[in-house]
N, C-alpha and C positions, 0 to 999 in steps of 0.2 A: 401452542406456538411452536414454530419450527426452530431448530438449532442451525446456525450458520457458523462456518469456520472461515476465518480471514487470515489466509496465508500470506505472508510478506515476501515479495520478491525484490531483490536489490541487485541489478544486473543479472548475473548467473546464479546468485545464491538465493536459496529458498528457505524460509523458516516457517514450517507448518504450524499452524494453530491447533493445539490438542484439546483445548476447552471449549471453544466456541461461544456464542451468544444466542439467547433466544429472543427473537425479534418478531413483531407481529406481520410485517408485510415487506415487500420488496422495496418499497420507498424508504423505509428505515434501514435497510440492508445497505441500500446505495449511499445513504447519508452517512452512516458509520464507516463505511469503506472510504469515502472521500475525506471524512475527518481524520482518519488513520493515516491516509496517504499524505495529507497536509502536515501531519505531525512528523512523518518520516523525512519529508523534503526539508522542513525546518532544522531538523536535527543534522541532516546530512550537510547543509550549507555551514552550520556552526562548527561541525567536527572535521570535515574533509575539505580543507582549503587547496589541497594540491590536485585534486581531480577536476579535469576540465569539463567532463559531461557525466551525466548520471541518468539511467533509466530505472525507475521503480514502478512496483505495482502492487496492488492488493487483489488477490485472487480469492473470490468467495465461492464456497462449496457448501452443499448440505449433504445429507446422507445418500442422496441420490446422484450426486456429482456436481460439476460445475454450474454455478448460477449467474455469475458476472464477474467482470474485471474492470477495475479502474487503474488508468496507467498515468504516468507522469514522467516526462523528460525535461531535464534543464541542462543548461550549459552556462558556465560562468566565464566570461571573456574579459580579464582585467587589461587595460590599456596602460594603466600606470600603477605604480607600487607605492 
């Protein structure tokens, strides 16, 4: 199995994955990236009530370079407090 690294991008901040995961195929890589990004988005909503918009991504690479990127952009627009 190939080892994939899931780097977390939050705006301009990048947290590189130093360990990686061994996965059997690109479909499992895409599922893992989407699951990780959903967790990031959920945590961001819970912790950052003062930010109007957010761009996040999981950038997946292997030993040969970039494989895929999963992106998510959201905006919270409160009309009443």
